[in-house]
Each structure stands twice: as structure tokens, then as C-alpha cells.
C-alpha positions, -999 to 999 in steps of 0.1 A, spaced: 723 362 -550 727 355 -584 720 386 -610 691 388 -627 692 380 -664 702 410 -685 673 428 -697 652 416 -669 633 453 -666 642 465 -699 606 459 -709 584 461 -672 597 495 -666 586 516 -698 554 495 -690 549 505 -657 559 538 -673 532 537 -696 504 526 -673 510 558 -648 515 584 -678 481 571 -690 461 569 -658 470 605 -652 463 612 -685 433 603 -695 416 616 -665 430 650 -679 413 653 -716 437 668 -740 472 661 -731 474 625 -747 481 648 -780 513 670 -761 524 635 -744 529 620 -783 541 649 -796 567 651 -770 581 622 -762 584 618 -801 607 646 -799 627 638 -771 630 599 -783 645 613 -815 668 640 -796 676 611 -772 689 590 -804 709 615 -818 725 625 -784 735 584 -786 750 587 -820 772 612 -813 781 599 -779 789 562 -793 810 578 -819 833 597 -800 841 564 -773 845 534 -803 873 524 -783 851 517 -755 833 488 -752 822 488 -713 813 522 -721 793 512 -753 777 481 -739 763 501 -708 753 535 -730 733 507 -754 713 493 -723 700 530 -708 693 539 -745 671 513 -751 653 518 -724 645 555 -729 636 541 -766 611 516 -755 598 542 -730 592 570 -752 580 542 -780 556 534 -756 543 570 -747 540 579 -782 519 550 -790 497 555 -758 496 595 -758 483 589 -799 461 563 -787 446 584 -761 440 615 -782 423 593 -809 403 579 -782 389 613 -772 381 624 -811 357 592 -812 342 595 -776 337 637 -788 309 625 -813 291 655 -823 257 638 -821 269 620 -789 278 653 -773 247 673 -782 222 650 -776 240 644 -741 242 681 -730 204 688 -748 198 652 -726 176 642 -755 173 606 -769 191 594 -794 184 566 -821 214 540 -821 230 512 -828 253 489 -806 272 458 -800 272 444 -766 303 432 -756 292 419 -717 271 398 -702 242 417 -686 246 423 -648 222 429 -622 216 463 -608 181 459 -590 198 462 -553 158 465 -537 150 490 -564 131 470 -585 142 447 -619 170 463 -634 201 458 -650 230 470 -672 254 460 -697 285 474 -719 285 481 -756 300 496 -782 279 524 -795 284 529 -832 284 565 -842 298 588 -872 339 585 -854 338 547 -845 332 526 -818 324 542 -787 323 523 -748 296 530 -737 273 513 -704 232 505 -711 210 505 -687 175 491 -691 146 484 -669 134 447 -666 154 411 -664 177 407 -697 167 378 -720 190 357 -746 191 389 -767 217 408 -747 250 385 -745 278 396 -758 280 396 -803 243 408 -804 238 438 -826 214 457 -815 191 492 -829 169 513 -797 163 542 -785 183 558 -755 193 593 -739 232 596 -737 246 609 -706 279 618 -701 309 599 -676 336 612 -658 367 619 -680 386 591 -668 357 562 -669 363 532 -692 329 542 -713 324 573 -724 287 574 -720 258 560 -700 228 554 -721 193 553 -701 176 526 -727 139 544 -735 112 537 -761 104 559 -786 75 578 -761 103 581 -732 92 553 -711 123 532 -700 124 497 -715 142 471 -720 128 462 -758 153 474 -785 136 477 -818 158 456 -836 179 427 -829 211 404 -846 238 390 -850 255 398 -878 280 373 -879 275 337 -887 302 331 -861 290 351 -839 255 336 -836 273 305 -834 290 316 -805 258 334 -786 241 299 -791 265 279 -773 265 302 -747 227 299 -744 226 261 -744 246 266 -715 230 288 -696 195 268 -704 209 237 -694 216 250 -660 185 257 -654 179 219 -653 203 212 -626 198 221 -594 229 241 -581 249 243 -611 242 284 -610 273 290 -606 287 270 -639 283 292 -669 308 319 -646 329 296 -640 332 287 -681 328 317 -699 316 345 -674 278 348 -672 267 353 -634 227 363 -648 218 325 -627 234 337 -600 213 347 -571 218 373 -544 221 358 -514 247 335 -536 268 369 -548 270 383 -512 287 351 -501 312 355 -527 317 387 -521 322 383 -488 343 354 -489 364 364 -520 353 341 -544 335 371 -574 371 363 -597 360 330 -600 327 336 -619 345 362 -639 367 346 -667 405 357 -656 439 343 -667 433 312 -647 402 304 -669 428 313 -704 456 289 -686 437 264 -679 422 258 -715 457 263 -733 473 241 -706 452 213 -711 457 210 -753 496 215 -739 494 185 -719 471 158 -746 492 170 -771 519 161 -754 509 130 -744 499 123 -781 537 131 -787 534 168 -800 568 187 -808 570 217 -792 563 244 -818 535 220 -828 515 225 -791 520 256 -789 507 264 -823 475 244 -808 477 262 -777 473 294 -795 445 283 -815 428 270 -780 435 307 -768 418 320 -797 391 295 -795 384 300 -759 384 341 -763 355 340 -792 333 318 -775 333 339 -745 333 367 -760 349 403 -770 346 419 -733 379 435 -726 380 413 -691 382 390 -712 410 400 -738 427 406 -704 425 374 -694 437 364 -725 471 379 -727 483 374 -689 473 338 -691 494 338 -723 524 358 -703 518 324 -673 522 303 -700 554 321 -719 566 319 -683 564 287 -676 545 295 -646 565 316 -633 594 292 -640 611 307 -667 631 344 -649 644 356 -679 609 352 -699 583 361 -669 589 396 -659 595 408 -695 564 387 -709 544 412 -679 559 445 -696 545 432 -731 513 424 -719 508 455 -699 522 473 -730 493 455 -754 465 461 -734 472 497 -729 477 501 -767 445 484 -773 424 506 -747 445 532 -727 409 542 -704 418 502 -688 449 520 -660 426 530 -641 402 500 -640 403 479 -609 401 448 -632 436 454 -651 455 464 -615 439 431 -603 451 413 -631 487 427 -632 490 425 -596 480 391 -597 501 373 -624 530 393 -615 527 376 -579 522 342 -598 553 350 -616 572 357 -588 564 335 -558 548 309 -576 579 283 -581 587 290 -541 553 282 -529 548 252 -550 586 240 -541 577 244 -505 541 231 -508 559 197 -526 588 193 -507 576 205 -469 540 193 -463 540 167 -492 517 179 -515 520 168 -549 531 191 -574 495 190 -596 479 203 -564 506 222 -553 506 241 -583 467 258 -578 474 263 -541 501 281 -547 488 303 -574 457 307 -555 482 320 -530 502 344 -546 474 358 -563 455 366 -531 486 377 -514 496 399 -545 460 411 -543 455 420 -504 467 455 -512 452 462 -543 420 448 -529 414 468 -492 409 501 -519 376 480 -533 366 467 -500 374 475 -463 389 453 -437 415 420 -444 394 393 -455 414 366 -435 381 339 -445 388 346 -483 424 333 -486 408 296 -464 377 301 -494 407 306 -519 422 278 -508 392 253 -507 382 263 -536 409 259 -557 406 224 -570 373 227 -578 373 262 -597 391 243 -626 370 217 -629 340 230 -633 357 257 -657 368 228 -678 338 205 -677 319 240 -684 335 245 -713 333 208 -726 301 202 -714 290 237 -735 307 221 -767 292 189 -764 255 201 -762 248 205 -793 258 174 -806 247 152 -774 221 166 -750 225 136 -729 265 134 -726 265 172 -721 238 169 -693 258 141 -681 289 162 -683 270 192 -667 258 170 -637 293 163 -626 303 203 -633 271 212 -613 292 193 -584 325 218 -581 292 247 -589 277 231 -555 316 226 -541 320 264 -542 287 277 -530 288 263 -501 325 274 -494 313 305 -499 287 299 -475 306 287 -451 339 308 -452 313 336 -454 292 330 -423 327 323 -401 331 342 -364 359 369 -375 356 362 -407 367 401 -419 398 413 -398 394 457 -393 420 469 -412 431 508 -417 415 518 -452 426 537 -485 462 543 -501 480 546 -463 461 512 -452 473 498 -488 508 506 -482 509 495 -444 495 466 -456 526 459 -482 552 467 -461 536 441 -434 540 411 -464 567 422 -473 591 419 -445 586 377 -439 601 381 -478 626 400 -468 633 380 -432 633 345 -454 655 361 -480 682 370 -455 676 333 -434 688 314 -463 710 335 -476 697 348 -508 700 380 -497 732 391 -479 731 408 -449 743 445 -455 767 445 -422 787 418 -433 780 387 -412 798 353 -415 783 325 -409 801 300 -386 822 264 -399 800 238 -397 794 213 -369 798 179 -375 759 171 -369 752 198 -394 748 196 -429 754 231 -442 769 261 -418 749 279 -392 734 309 -398 748 339 -382 740 351 -347 732 388 -361 714 372 -396 690 357 -367 685 387 -344 680 407 -378 654 385 -387 636 382 -353 631 417 -350 620 421 -387 589 393 -376 589 405 -346 579 440 -360 556 430 -386 541 407 -365 534 439 -338 524 461 -368 502 434 -380 482 430 -344 476 466 -338 452 473 -361 435 438 -363 434 424 -323 448 453 -305 424 487 -316 395 470 -319 395 456 -283 405 484 -266 378 498 -285 351 481 -278 362 481 -245 365 522 -244 323 517 -259 296 528 -237 280 497 -216 248 521 -205 243 533 -243 204 542 -253 208 551 -285 232 543 -314 237 558 -351 255 529 -365 282 539 -392 270 520 -427 279 544 -452 252 565 -469 221 543 -451 207 541 -420 208 522 -391 200 533 -352 199 508 -324 175 520 -292 171 505 -262 160 514 -221 197 509 -207 179 499 -176 168 470 -191 194 459 -216 178 423 -231 154 445 -254 172 467 -284 151 480 -311 168 485 -353 160 510 -376 171 502 -407 195 479 -417 215 496 -441 230 487 -472 264 477 -459 267 436 -440 297 442 -430 300 474 -408 260 465 -398 279 432 -380 304 454 -369 284 481 -355 263 452 -334 292 435 -321 310 468 -313 278 473 -287 266 433 -278 237 434 -295 230 395 -299 190 397 -305 166 426 -320 138 426 -302 118 447 -327 132 454 -365 117 487 -377 120 488 -415 105 523 -425 109 524 -464 118 499 -488 150 513 -504 182 497 -508 204 522 -481 178 510 -455 168 475 -455 195 463 -481 217 446 -447 184 427 -442 198 392 -444 222 393 -421 201 405 -389 165 383 -400 179 352 -382 182 370 -348 148 392 -352 119 393 -329 94 405 -345 90 439 -373 70 469 -382 71 473 -422 63 503 -445 26 503 -461 33 501 -496 37 528 -525 28 537 -561 70 542 -562 83 508 -552 67 493 -585 53 466 -561 20 455 -572 -1 463 -535 -20 436 -535 -13 396 -544 -46 374 -554 -54 362 -522 -51 399 -509 -14 395 -490 12 422 -504 37 410 -523 66 433 -517 102 412 -513 109 421 -485 76 407 -473 83 380 -488 119 375 -471 104 379 -431 75 353 -443 106 329 -449 126 339 -421 96 330 -402 93 371 -386 61 380 -377 58 416 -390 30 444 -388 26 473 -421 21 501 -391 9 536 -398 -3 571 -377 -12 561 -346 -2 528 -340 19 525 -306 39 498 -283 63 494 -257 95 474 -255 116 468 -225 108 500 -205 107 520 -236 76 530 -258 73 539 -293 43 554 -312 41 559 -348 33 598 -366 37 589 -399 22 575 -428 -13 576 -425 -28 551 -425 -52 534 -460 -36 561 -478 -6 548 -505 16 573 -501 31 583 -543 74 577 -534 91 551 -512 101 582 -494 69 600 -485 61 562 -474 90 562 -447 75 557 -411 86 585 -386 83 575 -352 85 589 -318 107 564 -294 109 570 -257 139 545 -242 130 556 -205 158 579 -203 165 596 -239 135 603 -264 142 600 -305 119 610 -330 131 594 -362 123 609 -395 129 581 -423 138 598 -459 107 622 -453 110 653 -469 94 685 -472 58 679 -479 59 651 -449 73 674 -425 40 700 -428 17 673 -424 36 662 -388 38 699 -377 0 703 -390 -14 673 -370 2 690 -337 19 660 -323 40 667 -295 75 665 -315 101 680 -290 122 653 -280 157 649 -267 169 637 -298 166 638 -333 179 611 -367 178 642 -395 155 631 -424 171 618 -454 207 621 -444 206 659 -445 192 664 -479 180 697 -490 144 686 -489 127 699 -456 114 718 -436 134 737 -408 101 741 -387 102 705 -380 137 709 -367 130 744 -347 103 721 -332 117 693 -317 143 719 -303 167 684 -295 201 686 -284 215 667 -308 207 659 -341 222 628 -354 229 624 -395 236 590 -407 255 596 -438 282 577 -467 315 599 -464 325 618 -496 291 605 -506 282 614 -544 250 632 -532 264 666 -511 248 648 -477 245 666 -457 233 698 -475 241 732 -456 208 741 -457 204 710 -436 232 718 -408 223 758 -409 185 744 -392 202 727 -367 223 750 -356 196 780 -358 175 756 -334 208 747 -309 208 714 -323 245 696 -323 250 676 -355 269 647 -348 276 627 -383 286 595 -389 309 603 -421 332 620 -396 323 605 -366 316 567 -368 290 547 -351 280 574 -325 268 562 -286 242 587 -265 242 579 -229 231 598 -200 193 612 -196 174 640 -207 192 671 -204 227 653 -195 234 634 -230 266 618 -233 276 613 -262 308 590 -274 322 580 -309 343 554 -327 364 574 -340 365 601 -308 357 579 -280 359 612 -256 326 626 -252 315 646 -286 304 684 -272 297 713 -303 288 711 -336 311 684 -355 
């Protein structure tokens, strides 16, 4: 195996050290100053020591050469830490602007001037029209990064480069956050508002870029199925609907609608190819590529992700897509240092980590993958290169993606391979159409029609791959799962290196002589045995959590369950049925995690939902409706409330809430229910206890449907997200509240009346709650009320999905994380 070129790691190692130090320092305010002071002192001391040592050993050239390499590494590392430490110190001083800090501490409104640096992102998720944008707040000490939260829908004012004067209430965010403050924008009266006082785009160049982006967005509205095109070209996803966003996320294609290094590389490589065809020299080609990259970044906008993408694209181009080993890794090191010097808070951003890891994977693996695709599968190089880049980036980012979303997106790998040819086409044509539209609208619209084909291609790929069975395979979560996946991916690479001789067998196995019918010496038996052991071990480790564990878990799950609390994170999803007539199932709420809900339904063998109960309109109770709506026979829905932002009646007298529109589009019959309504299903019976009919509750939580359900074996009281006031009304009504199981209200919040739990005198209290949620649920008060009532608390954050079987007085509990019967307080 050939040795790496000299100095290959000289820049990458200090860059990785600087990354780790910056990630720690930004979460520990006040350390930046000490980092640059100590690094400067250490660098000076190391320099003096090096000079003295070199003078004493002038004749030993080998020693001087080795010490020179070590010294250069120490010097670069110290210089890196000096720059990063000083940048962190300056950034913290700027973020601590007295006027902004005072307004945040006293929760006061502040008149401010901001410059938008990103496109608006939808933040509705069932909570009404809402969006957020990244911006720079112009304060006395300089620019401060902030997040603006606004009510309503974003319009043409909210584009990168727009300078706005507005009023808002700042809130201090965590020290390691990329934005220093979150600002709730309001008008002078304090009411939330989307209308800033003044809007201007000061620089003429900024107005031109904004006009180009807005024209592209307007043209997209006139073409059906082209919603993804602005995302391909400039990262504008404001036209992408929620269903398509969910499909893109599930199929791991969301990176295609964000400006990434591949977009920048496409823009510059196109210029390089065109200038080469015209006979331009090397220096001219590089100059034109640099101009094209600068122009692309200018048109797209000043978002940090765009800057990151541009720098990584430059790295890929300099290294020749990984073909120049002497340039690749040092260039990546320079890119990391440059980006961290611009903004050290990027060290903790997932996008930064994914960009670095994806670029590293492309630099290291693309030459080999591309050659293998071309040589073994006979794929032409123009197609093999983007496929190799997609595979390398997906494999390299796999462990990090586990930290953002659970499970292995197997369909995502397929989706990326299928979408690989379409995305660059959409990017190129979208950019070209944006530039042509102001000059010739007919020609620009013609280009848009062509680009829309690639947008539909990717949208169809996302929809099909997201709907594939077993699209996401189970895998351990967290850092342990990421480390395990890294090992599983590294073992086949190690086996390949040993088999091909790129890595020598450590026990010195020798190749056997070449046979007359073999072109090269055969692989030694010891090497073949070692490779087989490695591959079998990797296969076993991979199949354990993806196949063996799920099958064992499904086999151990009870088939006679009556009630299941699905683990859907911070949300509710409760299954009920009469075990004797298992064909009829009630689902109460859906949670807001489609993948987790689907896993629960599959685990307990639920194919059809006879009755769906949507207790209220909050996203953590109806957010995953889309994944089950096609298998629902009928639905019960809560009444409208003052707090859900809906108009109670439309023109024709029918309620116009979004959840009702979804049910109507799917052809699901539904009833808006209130207290006193009853029904039977599959041998069981249900009764609605709250809210009162013909009254409009003050909030969505107060509108929660409270039900008493008798499955035929176990009775349950389901409290939705009701609070203390609703609990008092239930107690005053005199209803029979005694049950076997109580679904604790509002994930175990503090807003409860403990007398209701005592009146239920249930054997088990189910708490559907997310692990390490930011609300502190369940509270000590809620757990104490259950304990005093003699009710055993079973929590989904500790046990996963929980299934209850048996009958009154003899209830058995089974859970995903503790398969044996569960007893006592958890």
C-alpha cells in the first residue's frame, strides 16, 4: 500500500481539533478568551523550543526534517485555536449587547432593524399559519444572529437580503445555538404580526437578486408539479406542500431542496466544461469558475448554509472530485477552518457536520466507486460520477443521520440513486430559467416546463419510496447506534482492502504462485479466511437489530391485548379493542411521528381502524393522521374551539377546520361529538363525557374529547389534554368514573385535579410522553397523585409501547423495552 503524500494530514488534523474545541467552547461562555490566550502562549513557547532544538542538532538532517513536520502541525493547531478563540470571544461580546439583553431579561418589546439571511420556513404543524426566518439584528455592538417567529404566511418581503424595521420580543436562546435570540415579531400593541413597519432592500445588487428569486417563484406557481424547482435552484421551499415535505423527509431527499455543495459544484463545473470546449486555458477556466461560484452565492443569498455549500464545492473542484489525493484532504481542512473562522457556532450545527462528512466521503470514496461502477456495471462515467457521489455521501452521512432521525432509511438510498440524475438537471435548468425570465419570458417559461419534469421525477420518487414497505429499518438510536453503524460500514471496506492487497495482512500471509490460467497470484488462504470472518461478522451485526430483534419482538408481543399505548414520542396514540373480536379496533389520536405510529400498528397487527377518535386539533394528537387516514372506516372529532384559530362555520354552515377537510378528502365519514353521545363497536362500548355540547371551549386542550371505553375485558378513561378546570366539571357531573385503566391527562402535566385520579381508582395509569421532553412531563405532582390513588404509572418514555391484556382485577402489562410483565411504579 503506497504511503500518503507528505503533509496530507497537516491541515486536516488541526481543523478537526479546532472543530472539537469550538463545539465545546460555544456551549461554555467565557472560554473563548482563555483559548486564544493559552494557544498563543503555547505556540510561542513551542516555537522557542523548536529553534533551540534545531540549533543543537544542525548536523542531523533527518531529525530536523521530522521535527519540522511536527512543528508545522503544532504551529497550525495553535494558530487555529487563536483564531477560533478570538472569534468566539468577539461573538459572545457582540451577542451580549446591553439593549437586547435587557429586553430579553425583562420580556419587553424592542424596536429593531434586521436583515433577512434565509428563505422563510413554514412552522405551522397544526398550530395555524406560522413561519420563521433567520436574520441578522443590527445592534449597537454589531450584527447578532436571530430567529424571527411570525404569524401568517410569508410573502415577497421575506427573502434573503431584505432589510426590515419591526417590533419584537427577544428571548435568549441556549449558548450553543446558532442564533443568539428568538424574536416573536409583534406590532406596537403587542399582538403578533407579520407586517414590519418598513421594508427595504438597500443595495441595488440585493434588489436585483431578490427580484430574480421572486420571479422564479411566481413562474413556478403557473406550472403544475414544479414546486420543487425553486428549491433545486436557490433553496426556496416555500411552495412545497406539507405532504411532499413529509415524503421528501421520509425518503431522505430533503437535501436536494437545500443549496448544497452539489448545487455549487454543478454551477462551476458547467462553466469549466463550457470554457474548456471553447479552448480557454487553465487559468482562465479557474477564474471563470470562481466568478460563476461567486455569482451563484450572490443570487441564492447570504444564508450560512449557502456559504458552507460554496466552500465545500470549491474543495470538491480543487480535488478533482477526489481524484487528487495531495489536494483533497488538505483542502477539506482549509474549508473547515475557514467556515469555523467565519462562524464558530457552526461547529454544533447538524448541517455543518453533514456537509463535512459528505464532502469527506466524496473525496475519499468517489474515485473508487466511480471506477467500479464504470468497470463492473459498465455505467458510462457521466452517469457513474453522480451516482458515486450520491452513494458516497449517503454512506458517509448514515451514522450522523441516525442522530437526527431514528432508523436506517433503506428506501432513502434507493431514492437518492433514482433521483441523482434528475436533481442536477432541475438545478441547472432552474438557474438558467431564473436568468432568462427577465430577458425573455416565453423562453424562460419553456425552460421552466422542462425543469418541471425533473421536479415531478423527484416528487414521484419521494412518494413511491416513502410508501414502500420496510422503507426504514430499525437500528439503535443515539451515539451508540451511530458508532455501531460506523463499524458495520467500515468492516466491508477493511475486507475489500485486505482482499485487493491495498492493506497488508498483519500476519504476513504470502500469495500462492500464479497458476497458468490465472492472470494474477491467488489470494492467500489466510487472507480469504480473514475476509470471510469479517464479512460474516458485519452481516451478523447488521441483521441483529434490523431483522432478528424485530422478529423476536413481534413474536413476543401479546396477541390478546385490549389496550395499547403506542410510543409516539411527545404525543398520544391509544389502541383499544375487544380481544375476543379482534377485527374492530379503535385508535384514539395519532401522535405527530408517522414512523413511530406505523411501527406500533405493525407490531400489534393492526390493519384497519374501525373508529378513529381525534380528541383535539393539536399537532401532537393529529399530526400523523396522513399515514392512517386511508385505513379508517369512521371518525369522531372534537368540537371547534376559540383557541384553534378556526372560524367556527363556513359560508354553507359546514365547519372549515383543516382536520375536517382532510377527512372529507379521504372520504372518511365523521361526527363532531360532545358529552352524552355513545356507541358500540366490536363487542365494546364507548361514551363521551366531555366537552359539553353546543359550547365552544376556550382552547384546543379544553375541547379535548374525554371518553369512557369498555373493551369487554378492560375499561378505560381517556382524558386527552384536559386540565384542572375540565376535571372539576367531570367530577361535578356525577358520571361513573371508576375504570381499570386511566390515560393520564396532558402527558402528566401539572394542570390536573388529583381528585379525578382518586375517583377513577384505576389499577394502571398510562402516561404517553416523549423521552427527555422540554416540558418536564410527567410532573412530580401528577406522579404523586397516581401513587396516592394506588395506581401504577406506566410511561412510554421509559417502556416504549405498552400493551395491556387480561381482565378486570387481573391485568397483565407488556412493553417493548421490558418484555416481561411489568409491575410496580415505573
